[in-house]
N, C-alpha and C positions, 0 to 999 in steps of 0.2 A: 504493499500499501503506500500510497503518499505520507512521507514524514515530513513534509515541508511545513514549517512552524507556523501558525497564524497567531497573529496577537490576540492575546486573552482578554475579553472585556470583563471578567469578573474582577471583581475589587481587590486588590493586594495589599501590600505592605509599602508605605511610603518610606522613601530613604531621603533623608534632609542632605542638603548640599555639605559635604565634607565628612558626613558620617559613613558607618560599615554596618551593615546588618547580614547576619548570617541564618541559613536554614540548615538544620542537621536534618540527614536523610538516612532512615534505616537502611540496614543491609540487603534487603528484600527489593530495594529500589533501583530499577536497572537505568532509568531516563528520567529528567526533569526538563520542563520547561521554562523558561527565563523569559518574561516580556517586561520591556522597559519603556514607558511614555511619560508624556509631562503635559502640562497646560498649555503647550504652543511654545514654550522656551527650550533653548537647545539642551541636547542631553549628552553628557560627558560622565562615563561610570566604566568601572572595571569590574568584570564578572570573573569570579575564580572558582576552581573547583579544588577542593583540599580534601586529601587523604588523610591519613593517620598521622599525627605530630605536626598538623597543618602544613603538609609538603603539598606545594601547588601542582595539580596534575595538568589543569589546563587554565589558560588565562585569555580572556576576551576583552579589546579596549574597545568601547563604544563611543562614537561622537555623530551627532548629527544636529542640524540647526532648529529643528523642530519636531520634538517628540510627541505631538499630536498627531502631525499628519503623516509622519514617518516614524512609526514605534519601533523598535528592535524586537525582535524575538527568535530564540533559537533553542533548540532541544539539546540538552548536555547529556551523552551517554555517562552513566555513574558505575564504572565496572568496580566489582567486587569489594566487599565490607562496607562499612560505615564511611559515609562522604559528607561533606558541607560545602554548600554552594555560598559563596561570599558576594555581596555586591556592595561596591564602594563608590558612591556619589562624589567625584572628583569635581564636579562643577562650581 
């Protein structure tokens, strides 16, 4: 099937400018979708997949000039064990 991520319209978590929010995932989770939007302002963020001991397995740096009309969406594979997704608003 098509695994292309589509921006989620469900209400998520707000990550204020300069802050970090983490989401712990249990070992049985194989993938997670991350959607980043704004109220029309530029988006500048880092999305990281942490393994054990905060080892960074994947990193995406996200920038666009309008997070409302061009939201970022990605499906992140989370292989084996417990993982954490970290979203840092660098804007």
